[in-house]
C-alpha positions in Angstrom: -3.3 -14.8 -13.4 -3.3 -12.2 -16.1 -6.6 -10.4 -16.7 -8.0 -10.7 -20.3 -9.5 -7.2 -20.3 -9.2 -3.8 -18.7 -12.6 -4.5 -17.0 -11.3 -7.7 -15.5 -8.1 -6.0 -14.3 -10.1 -3.2 -12.6 -12.3 -5.7 -10.8 -9.4 -8.0 -9.8 -8.8 -8.3 -6.0 -5.1 -7.9 -6.8 -5.4 -4.3 -8.0 -5.0 -1.9 -5.2 -7.6 0.9 -5.5 -7.8 2.1 -1.9 -5.0 1.1 0.5 -5.5 1.7 4.2 -2.4 1.7 6.3 -3.0 1.0 9.9 0.0 2.4 11.7 2.6 5.1 11.4 5.2 3.5 9.2 5.2 6.5 6.8 6.0 9.2 9.4 9.7 9.0 8.8 9.4 9.2 5.0 9.5 12.6 3.3 6.6 12.4 0.9 7.0 16.0 -0.3 4.2 18.4 -0.7 2.1 16.5 -3.2 -0.1 13.5 -2.7 1.4 10.6 -0.8 0.2 8.2 -3.5 2.3 10.0 -6.2 5.4 10.0 -3.9 5.1 6.3 -3.1 4.2 5.1 -6.6 5.0 7.6 -9.4 3.0 7.1 -12.6 1.0 4.1 -11.4 -0.7 1.9 -13.9 -4.0 2.2 -12.0 -5.2 5.2 -10.0 -5.2 4.4 -6.2 -5.9 6.1 -2.9 -4.0 5.9 0.4 -5.6 6.4 3.8 -3.3 6.4 6.8 -4.9 5.7 10.2 -2.9 5.8 13.4 -3.6 2.8 15.8 -5.4 5.0 18.4 -7.9 6.2 15.7 -8.8 2.6 14.8 -8.9 1.2 18.3 -10.8 4.2 19.8 -13.5 4.0 17.2 -14.3 0.4 17.6 -12.1 -1.2 15.0 -13.8 -1.7 11.6 -15.9 1.4 11.8 -12.8 3.5 11.5 -11.8 1.8 8.3 -13.3 3.7 5.3 -15.8 2.1 3.0 -14.4 1.1 -0.4 -11.1 -0.1 1.0 -9.5 -2.8 -1.2 -6.4 -3.6 0.8 -5.0 -3.0 4.3 -1.4 -2.8 5.5 -0.6 -3.0 9.2 2.8 -1.6 10.2 3.6 0.2 13.4 6.9 2.0 13.6 9.2 1.1 16.4 9.3 4.7 17.6 5.6 4.7 18.3 5.8 1.5 20.2 8.7 2.8 22.3 7.2 6.3 22.9 3.7 5.1 23.9 5.2 2.5 26.3 7.0 5.2 28.2 10.0 2.9 28.6 12.6 5.5 27.9 11.2 8.1 30.3 10.7 5.9 33.4 13.2 4.9 36.0 13.6 1.7 38.0 15.5 0.6 41.0 16.3 -3.0 40.0 16.8 -5.1 36.9 13.7 -7.1 37.8 11.6 -3.9 37.7 13.1 -3.0 34.3 12.4 -6.5 32.9 8.8 -6.3 34.3 8.3 -2.9 32.6 9.6 -4.3 29.3 7.3 -7.4 29.6 4.2 -5.2 30.4 5.0 -2.9 27.4 5.4 -5.9 25.1 2.1 -7.3 26.3 0.3 -4.0 25.7 1.9 -3.7 22.2 0.9 -7.3 21.3 -2.7 -6.6 22.4 -2.8 -3.5 20.3 -1.4 -5.4 17.3 -3.9 -8.2 17.7 -6.8 -5.6 17.8 -5.5 -4.0 14.6 -5.4 -7.4 12.9 -8.9 -8.1 14.1 -10.1 -4.8 12.7 -8.5 -5.6 9.3 -10.0 -9.1 9.3 -13.5 -7.6 9.9 -13.0 -5.5 6.8 -12.6 -8.8 4.8 -10.0 -7.5 2.3 -6.5 -8.6 1.5 -4.2 -7.6 4.4 -0.4 -7.5 4.9 1.2 -7.3 8.4 4.7 -5.9 8.8 6.8 -6.3 11.9 8.4 -3.3 13.6 10.9 -1.2 11.9 13.7 0.5 13.9 13.0 3.7 15.6 14.9 6.8 14.3 16.2 9.4 16.7 18.5 12.3 16.1 20.7 11.4 19.1 22.6 8.2 18.5 22.6 7.2 22.2 18.8 7.4 22.3 18.5 5.4 19.1 20.7 2.7 20.6 18.6 2.5 23.8 15.4 2.4 21.7 16.8 -0.4 19.5 17.6 -2.4 22.6 14.1 -1.8 24.0 12.5 -2.6 20.6 14.0 -6.1 20.7 11.5 -7.0 23.3 8.6 -6.1 21.0 9.8 -8.3 18.1 
């Protein structure tokens, strides 16, 4: 639907005025030295603000209270690197394949629980929300990236 006036456009729920990103999906993007908003959307039609909250910030503070007032939209996207690093999967050792699979299953359960809690926090804010699945982890060392990609498959 096309707004009939500038006032209607500014009040439209489709216009992003304050986006809160729950996750760390921007950590691998070089946003330069300026504002992230300008780097992501150069010369936007409407001014907007970006707030990035890491999952622990939201979950530690009791969900919706961590989400700033005035938010108009929420995006949830947790980078694969964060999921792998916080699980500790790449640092541990196991004696059997069964132990390895059990560790993967526990890490996947923890990640799913965290993701559900982020979605709950977004739902409590009662604004349009988009949820993205994991993106591949990036590591400087190709062997570590390959191992992380294999482990990440359990989270998706």
